[in-house]
C-alpha positions in Angstrom: 54.4 -41.6 129.0 56.0 -40.8 132.4 59.3 -40.2 130.6 57.6 -37.5 128.4 55.8 -35.9 131.3 59.1 -35.6 133.3 60.8 -34.2 130.2 58.1 -31.6 129.7 58.2 -30.6 133.3 62.0 -30.2 133.3 62.0 -28.3 130.0 59.2 -26.0 131.3 61.3 -25.3 134.4 64.4 -24.5 132.3 62.4 -22.3 129.9 60.8 -20.4 132.8 64.1 -19.8 134.5 65.9 -18.8 131.2 63.1 -16.4 130.3 64.1 -14.1 133.2 67.5 -15.1 134.5 67.7 -12.2 137.0 64.3 -13.1 138.4 65.4 -16.7 138.8 68.6 -15.6 140.6 66.5 -13.3 142.8 64.4 -16.4 143.8 67.6 -18.3 144.6 69.0 -15.4 146.6 65.9 -15.6 148.8 67.1 -19.0 150.1 69.9 -17.2 151.8 72.7 -19.7 151.0 75.0 -17.1 149.7 75.0 -13.8 147.9 74.1 -13.0 144.3 77.3 -14.3 142.8 76.7 -17.7 144.6 73.1 -17.7 143.3 74.3 -17.1 139.7 76.9 -20.0 140.2 74.0 -22.3 141.3 71.5 -21.0 138.7 73.5 -21.9 135.6 74.1 -25.6 136.4 70.4 -26.0 137.5 69.1 -24.6 134.2 71.7 -26.7 132.2 70.8 -29.9 134.1 67.1 -29.4 133.6 67.5 -28.6 129.9 69.9 -31.5 129.2 67.8 -34.0 131.1 64.6 -32.8 129.5 66.0 -33.1 126.0 67.7 -36.4 126.8 64.4 -37.9 128.1 62.8 -37.1 124.7 65.6 -38.6 122.6 65.3 -42.1 121.1 69.0 -43.1 121.5 72.5 -42.0 122.4 74.4 -41.2 125.5 72.2 -38.3 126.4 69.1 -40.6 126.6 71.1 -42.9 128.9 72.2 -40.2 131.4 69.0 -38.2 131.3 67.1 -40.2 133.9 69.9 -40.1 136.5 70.3 -36.3 135.8 66.6 -35.8 136.3 66.8 -37.6 139.7 69.7 -35.3 140.7 67.7 -32.2 139.7 64.6 -33.4 141.6 66.6 -34.2 144.7 68.4 -30.8 144.5 65.2 -28.9 144.4 63.9 -31.0 147.3 66.9 -30.3 149.4 66.7 -26.6 148.6 63.0 -26.4 149.5 63.3 -28.5 152.6 66.2 -26.6 154.1 64.4 -23.3 153.4 61.2 -24.6 155.0 63.0 -26.0 158.0 64.9 -22.7 158.5 61.6 -20.9 158.4 62.4 -18.7 155.4 59.5 -16.7 154.0 59.7 -17.1 150.3 57.0 -15.7 147.9 58.4 -17.8 145.1 60.0 -21.2 145.4 61.7 -20.5 142.0 61.1 -23.8 140.3 59.7 -22.1 137.2 61.7 -18.9 137.6 59.4 -15.9 138.0 56.5 -17.9 136.4 53.9 -19.9 138.3 55.4 -18.5 141.5 54.1 -20.0 144.7 55.2 -19.4 148.2 57.3 -22.0 150.0 54.8 -24.0 152.1 54.6 -27.6 153.2 52.7 -28.6 150.1 55.6 -27.5 147.9 57.6 -30.2 149.8 54.9 -32.7 148.7 55.2 -31.5 145.1 59.0 -32.0 145.4 58.5 -35.5 146.8 56.2 -36.3 143.8 58.9 -34.9 141.5 61.6 -37.1 143.0 59.2 -40.1 142.8 58.5 -39.5 139.2 62.2 -39.1 138.3 63.2 -42.1 140.3 60.5 -44.2 138.7 61.5 -43.1 135.2 65.1 -44.0 136.0 64.2 -47.4 137.4 62.1 -48.2 134.4 64.9 -47.1 132.1 67.4 -49.2 133.9 65.1 -52.2 133.8 64.6 -51.8 130.1 68.3 -51.5 129.4 69.0 -54.7 131.5 66.5 -56.6 129.3 68.3 -55.5 126.2 71.9 -56.0 127.4 73.6 -59.0 125.8 74.9 -61.7 128.2 78.3 -63.3 127.9 78.0 -66.9 127.0 80.9 -69.3 126.9 80.5 -72.4 124.7 83.2 -74.7 123.7 85.9 -72.4 125.1 84.8 -69.4 123.0 83.0 -66.4 124.5 80.2 -64.7 122.6 77.5 -62.2 123.4 73.8 -63.2 123.1 70.8 -61.0 123.1 68.2 -62.0 125.7 
């Protein structure tokens, strides 16, 4: 269930940002880490990472499913770093930008709590995913001089 919730959150973020790319870039420009061209260069990988990880979390198999939890953690940590540095620098932002121009909320201390929850959810999904894959990974067994893989 947590995996689906995280996937929906990431996909909602990506859709909100894609629905008005210029507005999303405006929200990123407000963080004052560079001009508009830098904001565009940051916006594209953010949206791609959110969309890929969201889709990957919903898949039943394949490489995308395997990398999605780690990518979701990276997205969550990235948003947390962006918000924290903006808050520490005292930037006045009307829109933190997580959902593009939609569900805009000013950057305040509680946004940092939301970011911490986002990181915790992504980390937990990743941890559960890694635990499940360890349980399914075959172990190497050597018997009578021949090596074989067994399923645990």
